[in-house]
C-alpha positions in Angstrom: -19.5 243.0 -70.9 -20.2 242.9 -67.2 -23.7 241.4 -67.2 -22.6 239.5 -64.1 -22.5 242.5 -61.8 -25.6 243.7 -60.0 -24.2 246.7 -58.1 -23.4 249.5 -60.6 -20.3 251.7 -60.8 -20.4 255.4 -61.5 -17.1 256.9 -62.7 -16.4 260.7 -62.6 -14.9 261.8 -65.9 -11.8 264.1 -65.8 -8.4 264.6 -67.3 -7.2 261.0 -66.4 -10.0 259.3 -68.4 -11.1 261.8 -71.0 -9.7 259.8 -74.0 -11.8 257.4 -76.1 -9.4 254.5 -75.4 -9.3 254.9 -71.6 -13.0 255.5 -71.3 -13.8 252.5 -73.4 -11.6 250.2 -71.3 -13.3 251.6 -68.1 -16.7 250.8 -69.5 -15.6 247.3 -70.5 -14.2 246.9 -67.0 -17.5 247.7 -65.3 -18.5 251.4 -65.5 -22.3 251.7 -65.9 -22.7 255.5 -65.5 -20.3 258.4 -66.4 -20.5 261.5 -64.1 -19.8 265.0 -65.4 -18.9 267.2 -62.5 -19.9 270.8 -63.3 -17.7 272.0 -60.4 -14.7 271.1 -62.6 -15.9 271.1 -66.2 -17.2 273.5 -68.8 -19.7 272.9 -71.6 -17.1 272.4 -74.3 -15.3 269.7 -72.5 -18.6 268.1 -71.3 -19.9 268.0 -74.9 -16.7 266.2 -76.0 -17.2 263.6 -73.3 -20.9 263.1 -74.1 -20.0 262.5 -77.7 -17.3 259.9 -76.8 -19.7 258.1 -74.4 -22.4 257.9 -77.0 -19.9 256.7 -79.6 -18.7 253.9 -77.3 -22.4 252.9 -76.6 -23.1 252.7 -80.3 -20.0 250.8 -81.1 -20.0 248.1 -78.4 -23.7 248.0 -77.6 -23.5 249.3 -74.0 -26.2 251.5 -72.4 -23.8 253.6 -70.3 -25.8 256.4 -68.7 -24.6 260.0 -68.2 -25.1 261.9 -64.9 -24.7 265.6 -64.8 -23.7 266.8 -61.3 -24.6 270.5 -60.7 -22.2 272.5 -58.6 -24.7 274.2 -56.3 -24.1 277.1 -54.0 -20.5 276.6 -53.0 -19.3 279.0 -50.2 -15.6 279.8 -50.3 -12.9 282.1 -49.0 -11.6 284.9 -51.3 -8.0 285.6 -52.1 -5.7 284.9 -49.1 -2.3 286.4 -48.6 0.7 284.2 -48.6 1.7 282.2 -45.5 -1.5 282.9 -43.6 -1.8 280.7 -40.5 -4.6 280.8 -38.0 -3.5 280.1 -34.5 -5.7 278.1 -32.1 -7.3 280.0 -29.2 -7.0 283.3 -31.1 -9.7 285.4 -32.8 -10.4 285.9 -36.5 -13.0 288.1 -38.2 -15.1 286.8 -41.1 -16.7 289.4 -43.5 -18.6 289.4 -46.7 -16.9 292.7 -47.7 -14.3 291.9 -50.3 -10.8 292.2 -49.1 -7.5 290.2 -49.2 -7.7 287.7 -46.3 -5.1 287.6 -43.5 -4.8 285.9 -40.2 -6.9 288.7 -38.7 -9.7 288.9 -41.3 -11.1 286.4 -43.8 -13.4 287.3 -46.7 -16.2 284.8 -47.2 -18.1 285.0 -50.5 -21.6 284.6 -49.0 -23.8 287.8 -49.0 -26.1 286.6 -46.2 -23.2 285.7 -43.9 -24.2 288.1 -41.0 -27.9 287.3 -41.3 -27.7 283.5 -41.3 -25.3 282.7 -38.5 -25.8 283.1 -34.8 -23.5 283.1 -31.8 -22.0 279.7 -31.0 -22.5 278.4 -34.5 -19.5 276.4 -35.9 -17.7 277.5 -39.0 -15.5 274.9 -40.8 -12.8 275.7 -43.4 -11.0 273.4 -45.9 -13.0 270.2 -45.3 -13.2 270.8 -41.6 -9.5 271.0 -41.0 -9.9 274.5 -39.5 -12.7 274.9 -37.0 -14.1 278.2 -35.7 -17.0 279.1 -33.4 -18.9 282.4 -33.7 -18.3 284.6 -30.7 -20.1 287.8 -31.7 -21.9 289.3 -34.7 -21.7 292.9 -36.0 -23.4 294.6 -39.0 -20.9 293.6 -41.6 -18.8 290.9 -39.9 -18.6 288.1 -37.4 -15.9 287.5 -34.8 -14.9 283.8 -34.2 -12.8 281.9 -31.8 -10.3 279.6 -33.5 -10.8 276.2 -32.0 -8.6 274.3 -34.5 -6.0 276.4 -36.4 -4.0 275.8 -39.5 -2.7 277.2 -42.7 -5.3 278.9 -44.9 -5.1 279.4 -48.7 -7.3 281.1 -51.4 -10.8 279.8 -52.3 -11.0 277.0 -49.8 -14.5 275.8 -49.0 -16.4 277.1 -45.9 -19.2 275.1 -44.2 -21.8 276.2 -41.6 -23.1 272.9 -40.2 -25.3 274.5 -37.5 -26.6 277.5 -39.5 -29.9 277.3 -41.6 -28.5 279.1 -44.7 -30.9 281.0 -46.9 -29.2 280.5 -50.3 -31.1 279.0 -53.2 -30.2 275.5 -54.1 -30.1 276.3 -57.8 -27.6 279.0 -58.8 -27.4 281.0 -62.1 -24.5 278.7 -63.1 -26.6 275.6 -62.3 -29.4 276.9 -64.5 -27.0 277.3 -67.4 -25.6 273.9 -66.8 -29.0 272.4 -66.6 -30.1 273.9 -69.9 -27.0 272.3 -71.4 -27.9 268.9 -69.9 -31.5 269.2 -71.3 -30.2 270.1 -74.7 -28.1 266.9 -74.9 -30.7 264.6 -73.4 -28.7 263.5 -70.4 -30.1 260.7 -68.3 -29.7 261.9 -64.7 -29.0 265.2 -62.9 -27.7 265.5 -59.4 -28.7 268.4 -57.3 -26.2 269.5 -54.7 -26.8 270.8 -51.2 -30.4 269.7 -51.0 -32.1 270.7 -47.8 -35.8 269.9 -48.3 -38.2 268.5 -50.9 -38.9 272.0 -52.0 -35.4 272.0 -53.7 -36.4 269.0 -55.7 -39.8 270.4 -56.6 -38.0 273.6 -57.9 -35.7 271.6 -60.2 -38.6 269.4 -61.3 -40.6 272.5 -62.3 -37.8 273.6 -64.6 -37.5 270.2 -66.2 -41.3 270.0 -66.8 -41.4 273.4 -68.4 -38.6 272.4 -70.7 -40.3 269.1 -71.5 -37.3 267.1 -70.2 -37.4 263.6 -68.9 -34.1 263.8 -67.0 -34.3 262.0 -63.7 -33.3 263.8 -60.4 -30.8 262.6 -57.8 -30.8 264.4 -54.5 -27.3 264.7 -53.0 -27.5 264.3 -49.2 -24.7 266.4 -47.7 -26.5 268.8 -45.3 -27.9 268.1 -41.8 -31.2 269.5 -42.9 -31.3 266.9 -45.7 -30.8 264.1 -43.2 -33.6 265.5 -41.1 -36.0 265.8 -44.1 -34.8 262.6 -45.8 -38.2 260.9 -46.1 -39.9 263.8 -48.0 -36.7 264.3 -50.1 -36.7 260.6 -51.0 -40.4 260.7 -52.0 -39.8 263.7 -54.2 -36.5 262.7 -55.9 -36.0 259.9 -58.5 -32.8 258.8 -56.6 -30.6 259.6 -53.7 -26.8 260.1 -53.4 -25.1 259.8 -50.0 -22.4 262.4 -50.6 -20.2 261.4 -47.7 -17.5 264.1 -48.3 -19.5 267.2 -47.4 -21.9 265.2 -45.2 -18.9 264.1 -43.1 -18.0 267.7 -42.6 -21.5 268.9 -41.8 -22.3 266.1 -39.3 -20.0 264.3 -36.9 -18.0 261.8 -39.1 -18.8 258.9 -36.7 -22.5 259.3 -37.6 -22.0 259.0 -41.4 -21.9 255.1 -41.4 -25.2 255.0 -39.5 -26.8 257.6 -41.8 -25.6 255.6 -44.8 -27.3 252.5 -43.7 -30.6 254.3 -42.7 -30.8 256.1 -46.0 -30.2 252.9 -48.0 -32.9 251.1 -46.1 -35.3 254.0 -46.7 -34.6 254.1 -50.4 -35.2 250.3 -50.6 -38.6 250.9 -48.9 -39.5 253.7 -51.3 -38.1 251.7 -54.4 -35.7 254.6 -55.2 -32.1 254.0 -56.3 -29.4 255.0 -53.9 -25.7 255.9 -54.6 -22.9 255.7 -52.1 -20.2 258.3 -53.0 -16.8 259.7 -51.9 -13.5 258.2 -50.9 -14.5 254.6 -51.7 -11.0 253.9 -53.2 -9.3 257.2 -52.6 -5.9 255.5 -52.1 -5.9 254.5 -55.7 -5.6 258.1 -56.9 -1.9 257.7 -56.5 -1.4 253.9 -55.7 -2.0 251.0 -58.1 -3.7 248.9 -55.4 -6.4 249.7 -52.9 -6.2 249.4 -49.2 -7.9 246.7 -47.1 -10.0 249.3 -45.4 -11.2 250.7 -48.7 -12.0 247.1 -49.9 -14.1 246.7 -46.8 -15.9 250.0 -47.3 -16.9 249.0 -50.9 -18.0 245.6 -49.7 -20.1 247.0 -46.8 -21.8 249.4 -49.3 -22.7 246.4 -51.4 -23.9 244.4 -48.4 -26.0 247.5 -47.3 -27.8 247.2 -50.6 -26.6 250.3 -52.5 -27.7 250.5 -56.2 -24.4 252.1 -57.3 -21.0 253.1 -55.9 -19.4 256.3 -57.2 -15.7 257.0 -58.0 -14.7 260.6 -57.9 -11.0 261.7 -57.9 -10.0 258.0 -58.4 -11.0 258.1 -62.0 -11.2 261.9 -62.7 -7.6 262.8 -61.7 -6.1 259.5 -60.5 -3.1 257.7 -62.0 -5.0 254.4 -62.5 -8.6 255.0 -63.7 -8.9 251.6 -65.4 -7.3 249.6 -62.5 -9.6 251.2 -59.9 -12.7 250.2 -61.9 -11.4 246.7 -62.2 -10.6 246.6 -58.5 -14.1 247.8 -57.5 -15.7 245.3 -59.9 -13.7 242.5 -58.3 -14.9 243.4 -54.8 -18.5 243.8 -56.0 -18.5 240.4 -57.7 -16.9 238.7 -54.7 -19.5 240.0 -52.3 -22.4 239.2 -54.6 -21.1 235.7 -55.1 -20.6 235.1 -51.4 -22.7 232.7 -49.4 -23.7 235.5 -47.1 -27.3 236.0 -48.1 -28.6 239.4 -47.2 -31.6 239.4 -49.5 -34.3 238.3 -47.1 -34.0 241.3 -44.9 -34.6 243.6 -47.9 -37.6 242.0 -49.5 -40.7 244.3 -49.5 -44.3 243.4 -49.1 -46.7 245.3 -51.4 -49.2 247.6 -49.7 -52.9 247.1 -50.5 -53.6 250.9 -50.2 -51.3 251.5 -53.2 -53.2 252.0 -56.5 -50.4 249.9 -58.1 -51.1 247.0 -55.8 -51.4 244.4 -58.6 -48.2 245.5 -60.3 -46.4 245.6 -57.0 -47.6 242.2 -56.1 -46.5 240.7 -59.4 -43.0 242.3 -58.8 -42.9 241.1 -55.3 -43.8 237.5 -56.1 -41.5 237.4 -59.1 -38.6 238.3 -56.8 -39.7 235.7 -54.2 -40.3 233.0 -56.8 -36.9 233.7 -58.4 -35.4 232.7 -55.0 -37.6 229.6 -54.6 -37.0 228.2 -58.1 -33.4 229.4 -58.4 -34.2 231.5 -61.5 -31.3 233.0 -63.3 -33.3 235.9 -64.6 -36.4 238.0 -64.3 -37.4 239.2 -67.7 -39.7 242.2 -68.0 -41.4 244.2 -70.7 -42.0 247.8 -69.6 -42.8 251.2 -71.0 -42.0 253.4 -67.9 -39.5 251.2 -66.2 -41.7 251.1 -63.0 -41.9 247.3 -62.7 -38.1 246.9 -63.3 -37.4 249.5 -60.5 -39.8 247.8 -58.2 -38.2 244.4 -58.7 -34.8 245.8 -58.2 -35.8 247.3 -54.9 -36.6 243.7 -53.7 -33.0 242.7 -54.4 -33.8 239.3 -55.9 -31.1 236.7 -56.4 -31.8 236.8 -60.2 -30.7 239.5 -62.7 -33.3 241.7 -64.2 -33.4 242.0 -68.0 -35.6 244.8 -69.2 -37.0 245.1 -72.7 -38.7 248.3 -73.8 -39.6 250.3 -76.9 -39.2 253.5 -74.9 -35.6 254.6 -75.7 -35.7 257.5 -73.3 -35.5 255.2 -70.2 -32.9 252.6 -71.5 -29.7 254.3 -70.4 -31.2 255.7 -67.1 -31.9 252.1 -66.0 -28.1 251.4 -66.1 -27.8 253.1 -62.7 -30.3 250.7 -61.0 -29.2 247.5 -59.1 -29.3 244.3 -61.1 -30.9 245.8 -64.2 -29.7 245.6 -67.8 -31.9 247.1 -70.5 -32.5 246.3 -74.2 -34.5 248.0 -76.9 -37.4 245.9 -78.2 -40.4 246.8 -80.4 -41.5 243.5 -82.0 -44.7 242.8 -80.1 -46.5 239.6 -81.2 -48.5 237.2 -79.1 -47.4 236.7 -75.5 -45.8 233.3 -76.2 -44.1 234.4 -79.3 -42.7 237.5 -77.6 -41.4 235.6 -74.6 -39.8 233.0 -76.9 -38.2 235.9 -78.9 -36.8 237.5 -75.7 -35.4 234.1 -74.5 -33.7 233.5 -77.9 -32.1 237.0 -77.8 -30.6 236.5 -74.3 -29.4 233.0 -75.4 -27.8 234.4 -78.6 -26.1 237.1 -76.6 -24.7 234.3 -74.3 -26.3 236.0 -71.3 -28.5 233.0 -70.6 -28.0 229.3 -71.3 -30.1 226.4 -72.4 -32.1 224.8 -69.6 -31.9 227.8 -67.2 -35.1 228.8 -65.3 -36.4 232.3 -65.9 -39.4 234.4 -64.9 -41.2 236.6 -67.3 -43.5 239.5 -66.3 -45.4 242.1 -68.3 -48.8 243.4 -69.3 -51.5 241.5 -71.2 -52.2 242.2 -73.9 -48.5 242.2 -74.6 -48.3 245.7 -76.2 -50.4 247.3 -73.4 -48.7 250.2 -71.6 -50.8 249.6 -68.5 -50.4 247.7 -65.3 -48.1 244.7 -64.9 -50.5 241.7 -64.6 -48.8 238.7 -66.0 -46.1 236.3 -64.5 -44.8 233.2 -66.3 -42.1 230.7 -65.2 -40.2 228.8 -67.9 -36.9 227.5 -69.2 -34.6 228.7 -71.9 -35.0 226.3 -74.8 
């Protein structure tokens, strides 16, 4: 088991890795979270994968989390005639009136097309390969200049990077998929095309009404989301930097800068952050990754990401197990390097915070782990708050979390440096700490003589504020 890796790996599940044997090998190779992409899966197939993941967890003792990724309001072309090619410097009409598309007129399945765009707005088709600019607007159509032409085929995606679109972030399909996720107690749900914190609040309201504890990840892939990133980060339980659509909606040269800014913001807010899309895209077809992709993965680790996400590499790629092993090797190499990036990430607790005492304990546990070269910070928790707070400090030590709250165990697998265990034998403080040490020693996670830090609440079975810190050695 990869208890020696702090940065987590999310693998998208698809045809290439849907069997028990392949998925088990991927989890053993370093996968911490399995992503179900509801843009490409149905409830029947998703249920099969959930069952397999839970079976593997039960058999080998892993806590692999499941992330359900909602499709969101995708805007696409309709049916396009054969051999349609848009020529640069010509005109093309876009309409929301259903028709077979040609090089003169394209059907776009967005009812508010005419209302939401304005003259000079950009329109991008097929991941930005085709670029149009709105020239004029009529009652039922818009006329565009073709800036970059190219071949067009049916159902390709359409993006409007400059237009404040009025669609709802949660579609009818998303609501059906969400009910499925709630029914099967999934750990995380990712909301696509988030534009403001209102989108998160809307999803949260549905979860609260259904008495669901699923945690929300906001996917950042729209310019409005970048603009409203602070309020979105405060509202969500985690952030995903979805570099695919984001790189279409904003100039691609700005994506690396946005990535670093969002990661730093998430660390300040103690929220997990995922870097996604094209991290090892070359391994969809090739058995080894490129040097550039290796550097991309390494830089995301150096930036401080909680998790890195594989998409097509595992879902449809030829080498799903190899790509997980390759990513694990890069992560371990960076984390073992002498380049110490921890100090710039450490966070001072704020006195105005009503959790100031807990935050201070978490802060000094992280700082003390560095000073005494502790191998582990061991925490007892009910909500997971102290574990998440410690993780945001990016200590040199691993974080081992013991909780009697089974509902949070798997969700912790997405967070940096954290490994969770179920525990409900609360005795005296000294006896409990000794019991935790013996467990980690028996599991060969820690060794005799290693220095560790314990934090928790006193009395030991209290669900309140973290108020205890103790340094000791494994005996």
